[in-house]
Structure formats: C-alpha cells, structure tokens
LUMMI-724462 format. One record per atom (N, C-alpha, C): atom name; x, y negated, z. Coordinates in nm, 2 decimals, m for minus. Layout:
N
PT  a     c1     c2     c3
PT CA      X      Y      Z
...
END
This chain:
91
PT  a     c1     c2     c3
PT  N  m2.12   0.19  m0.75
PT CA  m2.11   0.31  m0.67
PT  C  m2.00   0.31  m0.57
PT  N  m2.02   0.34  m0.45
PT CA  m1.92   0.34  m0.34
PT  C  m1.84   0.46  m0.34
PT  N  m1.74   0.46  m0.24
PT CA  m1.65   0.57  m0.23
PT  C  m1.73   0.70  m0.19
PT  N  m1.82   0.70  m0.10
PT CA  m1.90   0.81  m0.06
PT  C  m1.97   0.88  m0.18
PT  N  m2.03   0.79  m0.26
PT CA  m2.10   0.84  m0.38
PT  C  m2.01   0.90  m0.48
PT  N  m1.89   0.83  m0.49
PT CA  m1.79   0.88  m0.59
PT  C  m1.74   1.02  m0.55
PT  N  m1.72   1.04  m0.42
PT CA  m1.67   1.17  m0.37
PT  C  m1.78   1.28  m0.37
PT  N  m1.89   1.24  m0.30
PT CA  m1.99   1.35  m0.27
PT  C  m2.11   1.34  m0.36
PT  N  m2.13   1.24  m0.44
PT CA  m2.25   1.22  m0.51
PT  C  m2.37   1.20  m0.42
PT  N  m2.48   1.25  m0.45
PT CA  m2.60   1.23  m0.36
PT  C  m2.63   1.35  m0.28
PT  N  m2.54   1.45  m0.28
PT CA  m2.56   1.58  m0.21
PT  C  m2.48   1.57  m0.08
PT  N  m2.54   1.55   0.03
PT CA  m2.47   1.54   0.16
PT  C  m2.42   1.67   0.21
PT  N  m2.46   1.78   0.15
PT CA  m2.41   1.92   0.18
PT  C  m2.29   1.96   0.09
PT  N  m2.26   1.88  m0.01
PT CA  m2.15   1.91  m0.10
PT  C  m2.02   1.91  m0.03
PT  N  m1.93   2.00  m0.06
PT CA  m1.80   2.00   0.00
PT  C  m1.70   1.96  m0.11
PT  N  m1.60   1.88  m0.06
PT CA  m1.49   1.84  m0.15
PT  C  m1.36   1.92  m0.10
PT  N  m1.27   1.93  m0.19
PT CA  m1.14   2.00  m0.16
PT  C  m1.03   1.90  m0.18
PT  N  m0.91   1.96  m0.16
PT CA  m0.78   1.88  m0.16
PT  C  m0.77   1.78  m0.28
PT  N  m0.79   1.84  m0.40
PT CA  m0.77   1.76  m0.52
PT  C  m0.86   1.64  m0.53
PT  N  m0.99   1.66  m0.50
PT CA  m1.08   1.55  m0.50
PT  C  m1.05   1.45  m0.39
PT  N  m1.01   1.49  m0.27
PT CA  m0.98   1.41  m0.16
PT  C  m0.86   1.32  m0.20
PT  N  m0.75   1.38  m0.26
PT CA  m0.63   1.31  m0.30
PT  C  m0.67   1.20  m0.41
PT  N  m0.75   1.24  m0.50
PT CA  m0.79   1.14  m0.60
PT  C  m0.86   1.03  m0.54
PT  N  m0.95   1.05  m0.45
PT CA  m1.02   0.94  m0.38
PT  C  m0.93   0.85  m0.30
PT  N  m0.83   0.91  m0.24
PT CA  m0.73   0.83  m0.16
PT  C  m0.65   0.74  m0.26
PT  N  m0.62   0.79  m0.37
PT CA  m0.54   0.71  m0.47
PT  C  m0.62   0.60  m0.53
PT  N  m0.75   0.61  m0.52
PT CA  m0.84   0.50  m0.57
PT  C  m0.86   0.39  m0.47
PT  N  m0.81   0.40  m0.35
PT CA  m0.83   0.30  m0.25
PT  C  m0.71   0.20  m0.26
PT  N  m0.74   0.07  m0.28
PT CA  m0.63  m0.02  m0.30
PT  C  m0.56  m0.06  m0.17
PT  N  m0.62  m0.04  m0.06
PT CA  m0.55  m0.08   0.07
PT  C  m0.48   0.03   0.15
PT  N  m0.47   0.14   0.09
PT CA  m0.40   0.26   0.15
PT  C  m0.26   0.27   0.10
PT  N  m0.16   0.26   0.19
PT CA  m0.02   0.27   0.15
PT  C   0.02   0.42   0.12
PT  N   0.13   0.44   0.06
PT CA   0.18   0.57   0.03
PT  C   0.20   0.65   0.16
PT  N   0.26   0.59   0.26
PT CA   0.28   0.66   0.39
PT  C   0.14   0.70   0.45
PT  N   0.04   0.61   0.44
PT CA  m0.09   0.64   0.50
PT  C  m0.15   0.76   0.42
PT  N  m0.13   0.76   0.29
PT CA  m0.19   0.87   0.21
PT  C  m0.12   1.00   0.25
PT  N   0.01   1.00   0.27
PT CA   0.08   1.12   0.31
PT  C   0.03   1.17   0.44
PT  N   0.01   1.08   0.53
PT CA  m0.04   1.11   0.67
PT  C  m0.18   1.18   0.65
PT  N  m0.27   1.11   0.58
PT CA  m0.41   1.17   0.57
PT  C  m0.41   1.30   0.50
PT  N  m0.33   1.32   0.39
PT CA  m0.32   1.45   0.32
PT  C  m0.28   1.55   0.42
PT  N  m0.18   1.52   0.51
PT CA  m0.14   1.62   0.61
PT  C  m0.24   1.65   0.71
PT  N  m0.31   1.55   0.76
PT CA  m0.41   1.57   0.87
PT  C  m0.53   1.65   0.82
PT  N  m0.57   1.62   0.69
PT CA  m0.69   1.69   0.64
PT  C  m0.65   1.82   0.56
PT  N  m0.53   1.86   0.55
PT CA  m0.49   1.98   0.47
PT  C  m0.57   2.10   0.51
PT  N  m0.58   2.13   0.64
PT CA  m0.65   2.26   0.68
PT  C  m0.80   2.25   0.65
PT  N  m0.86   2.13   0.68
PT CA  m1.00   2.12   0.66
PT  C  m1.04   2.13   0.51
PT  N  m0.95   2.08   0.43
PT CA  m0.98   2.08   0.29
PT  C  m0.96   2.21   0.22
PT  N  m0.89   2.30   0.28
PT CA  m0.88   2.44   0.23
PT  C  m1.01   2.50   0.20
PT  N  m1.10   2.49   0.30
PT CA  m1.23   2.55   0.29
PT  C  m1.34   2.45   0.24
PT  N  m1.30   2.33   0.22
PT CA  m1.39   2.22   0.18
PT  C  m1.44   2.15   0.30
PT  N  m1.48   2.03   0.28
PT CA  m1.53   1.94   0.39
PT  C  m1.65   1.86   0.34
PT  N  m1.75   1.85   0.42
PT CA  m1.87   1.77   0.38
PT  C  m1.85   1.63   0.42
PT  N  m1.94   1.55   0.38
PT CA  m1.94   1.40   0.41
PT  C  m1.94   1.39   0.57
PT  N  m2.03   1.45   0.63
PT CA  m2.04   1.44   0.78
PT  C  m1.92   1.49   0.85
PT  N  m1.86   1.60   0.80
PT CA  m1.74   1.65   0.86
PT  C  m1.62   1.55   0.84
PT  N  m1.62   1.50   0.72
PT CA  m1.51   1.40   0.69
PT  C  m1.52   1.28   0.79
PT  N  m1.64   1.22   0.80
PT CA  m1.65   1.11   0.89
PT  C  m1.62   1.15   1.03
PT  N  m1.66   1.26   1.08
PT CA  m1.62   1.31   1.21
PT  C  m1.47   1.32   1.23
PT  N  m1.40   1.38   1.13
PT CA  m1.26   1.39   1.14
PT  C  m1.19   1.26   1.14
PT  N  m1.24   1.16   1.06
PT CA  m1.18   1.03   1.06
PT  C  m1.19   0.96   1.20
PT  N  m1.31   0.97   1.26
PT CA  m1.33   0.91   1.39
PT  C  m1.24   0.97   1.50
PT  N  m1.21   1.10   1.48
PT CA  m1.13   1.17   1.58
PT  C  m0.98   1.16   1.55
PT  N  m0.94   1.09   1.45
PT CA  m0.79   1.08   1.42
PT  C  m0.72   1.02   1.54
PT  N  m0.61   1.08   1.58
PT CA  m0.53   1.03   1.69
PT  C  m0.38   1.05   1.66
PT  N  m0.30   0.97   1.72
PT CA  m0.16   0.98   1.69
PT  C  m0.10   1.10   1.76
PT  N  m0.01   1.17   1.69
PT CA   0.07   1.28   1.74
PT  C   0.21   1.25   1.72
PT  N   0.30   1.30   1.81
PT CA   0.44   1.26   1.80
PT  C   0.50   1.31   1.67
PT  N   0.45   1.41   1.61
PT CA   0.50   1.45   1.48
PT  C   0.45   1.37   1.36
PT  N   0.36   1.28   1.38
PT CA   0.31   1.20   1.27
PT  C   0.42   1.10   1.22
PT  N   0.41   1.07   1.09
PT CA   0.50   0.98   1.02
PT  C   0.45   0.83   1.05
PT  N   0.34   0.82   1.11
PT CA   0.28   0.68   1.15
PT  C   0.28   0.67   1.30
PT  N   0.30   0.55   1.35
PT CA   0.29   0.53   1.49
PT  C   0.14   0.51   1.53
PT  N   0.11   0.50   1.66
PT CA  m0.03   0.49   1.71
PT  C  m0.11   0.37   1.65
PT  N  m0.04   0.26   1.63
PT CA  m0.11   0.14   1.58
PT  C  m0.14   0.16   1.43
PT  N  m0.05   0.23   1.36
PT CA  m0.07   0.25   1.22
PT  C  m0.18   0.36   1.20
PT  N  m0.19   0.46   1.29
PT CA  m0.30   0.56   1.28
PT  C  m0.43   0.49   1.30
PT  N  m0.44   0.40   1.40
PT CA  m0.57   0.33   1.42
PT  C  m0.60   0.24   1.30
PT  N  m0.50   0.18   1.24
PT CA  m0.52   0.10   1.12
PT  C  m0.58   0.18   1.00
PT  N  m0.51   0.29   0.98
PT CA  m0.56   0.37   0.86
PT  C  m0.70   0.43   0.89
PT  N  m0.73   0.46   1.01
PT CA  m0.86   0.51   1.05
PT  C  m0.96   0.40   1.02
PT  N  m0.94   0.28   1.06
PT CA  m1.03   0.17   1.03
PT  C  m1.04   0.15   0.88
PT  N  m0.93   0.15   0.81
PT CA  m0.94   0.13   0.67
PT  C  m1.02   0.23   0.60
PT  N  m0.99   0.36   0.63
PT CA  m1.06   0.47   0.56
PT  C  m1.21   0.47   0.60
PT  N  m1.24   0.46   0.73
PT CA  m1.38   0.46   0.77
PT  C  m1.45   0.33   0.72
PT  N  m1.38   0.22   0.72
PT CA  m1.44   0.10   0.66
PT  C  m1.48   0.12   0.51
PT  N  m1.39   0.18   0.44
PT CA  m1.42   0.20   0.29
PT  C  m1.54   0.29   0.28
PT  N  m1.55   0.39   0.36
PT CA  m1.66   0.49   0.35
PT  C  m1.79   0.42   0.38
PT  N  m1.79   0.33   0.49
PT CA  m1.91   0.27   0.53
PT  C  m1.95   0.15   0.44
PT  N  m1.85   0.07   0.41
PT CA  m1.87  m0.05   0.33
PT  C  m1.92  m0.03   0.19
PT  N  m1.89   0.09   0.14
PT CA  m1.93   0.12   0.00
PT  C  m2.05   0.21  m0.01
PT  N  m2.12   0.23   0.09
PT CA  m2.24   0.31   0.09
PT  C  m2.35   0.25   0.01
END
C-alpha cells in the first residue's frame, strides 16, 4: 500500500488533518527534519479544515520559496519533488 492509500484510503473525498499529515511525513525516509518543519508550516492553514488528496497534490505543485522560509529555493524544489514523487510513486 502506498502513501496515498495510507493517508486517504480509497476515498478520494476524505479529508486529512494535521495529525495524520504529520504522521505521514514521519513515515517518509527521505524527508529531513527541516523539510518536515517547512511542510508542517506551509500546510498548517489548509490542515485546520482538512485537505483532500486532490487539494494536497495541488498545494504541493504550487509550493514556492518565500523569504521567510527556513529552506532556500533549491531546497523547496527538492522537497516538492520528494513529496510529490512519494505520492505518485506509491499509488
């Protein structure tokens, strides 16, 4: 079972929240502590009301570096590829 199935099951309309998102991030072997902190911060608002699989993918694709980020632009692109790659590779 891949990451998408682990998080959302077979229900594409299911929403996940902060706790489930953080648990999923911790299960990824190639995500560093700094990258996890970045993603938790970026998705904090969306996760308050829950986020669907489609919304999560859209948010990942739209990740961009901001000057207040703890990652530089290259690291943001790297984490974006890692996370999206995990979602797609494990379908």
